[in-house]
N, C-alpha and C positions, 0 to 999 in steps of 0.2 A: 380811729377810722382809717381804713385802707386808702392809700393814695391812688388816684386815677389820673391819667393824662387828660388835660382839658380838651385836647383834640378828639378824644374818644367819647366824650359825653354826648354829642349830638347823635352819634351812631347808636350808643347804648339806649338813649331815650327813644329814638325812632324804633328800635327793635322791641323795646318794652311796649310802646304804643301799639305796634302791629300785633304783638302777642295778646294784649288786652282786647283789642278790637276784634280779633278772631274768636274770642271766647265769650263775648257778650252780645246781647241784642243792641240795636241802635239806641233804645231808651236807656239801657244800662250804661252804655258808653257815654251818653250825655251826662248821666248822674255821676259817673266816676270822674269825668272831665271837670264838672263843676266842683266836685269834692276836692280834687287836686288843686284847682285854681284857688279855692278858698284856703286850703292848707298852706299853699305857697304864700299867699298874701298875709295870712296870720303869722307865719314864721318870719316874714319880712318885717312886720310891725313889731313883733316881739324883739327881734334882733336890733332894730333901730331904737326902740325904747330902752333896751338894756344898755346899748352903747352910749346913749345920750344921758342917761340918769344913773347908771350903776345899779339900777333895779335888777333883781334876779341874781345878784351875787350870793354866795353861800351864807353871808351874814345878814341878808336883808330879811325884814319881818315877813314880807310877802312869800318868800321862798320857804321860810320856816313854817308859816301857816299852811302853805300848799303841801309840804311834806307831811304835816299832821293829818291832812285830809286824805292823802293818798294812803 
């Protein structure tokens, strides 16, 4: 993944939000916002669980089973 300066993140996020807002209806904006909140929370839970338990490592059964499904 490319590195980005932490100071640039708020500007990039605001620009993306404005671009999305200008392309969608208010209802669609609400749906996208809810989707992104849910995605962020899910990623946080996954990262916390992986750090706490080692689950999700290349040798774990859950990852191997998930790869078989994909």
